C-alpha positions, 0 to 999 in steps of 0.5 A: 636211838635206843628208848631209855628205860624208865624205872616201873611205878611202885605197885600199890596194892591199897592194902596198909603196908606192915610198918602202917600196921605196926602199933610200935611203930605208930606210937614211937612216930606219936612220942615226937608229936611236937603238939604234944611235946611243946617242943621239936625234939629235933631243934636243939641239934646235937652236942658236938663232942668233948674233943674233935676226931682225928679229922684236924690232925696231921695224916689225914690227906694221902699227901701228908700219909705219903710223907711222915711227921716231923719231930716237932709235930710229934712231941706236943701230941705226946702225953706223959704215962700216970698211974694212981699212987697205989700202982706207981711203978717201983724203982729198982736200986742200984744195987741190983745188977741186971743178969743176963737173959738167955733169950736176949742173946742173939744167936746168929 
């Protein structure tokens, strides 16, 4: 049976590390001192996002990705296109005919 290899303990030189000598790092830590702030800055936590991420939608798991979502499931997710009033698409009157574009032709 082979002896298990144990990691070497960290070598302490006795001198302060660069982080310990960095005044910016020290002052940043002092800015979060609970006694100075009279509150814990991390106590409030974080605000959740307004809308949850994709995690609660269909198609996240491998099984869902292999199967297609039904039309009944996809239709409610559709959102209509909206434009500001001054940028609304222009309706083309019926009196104008669509001309055939040579690039649209299928040349097989």
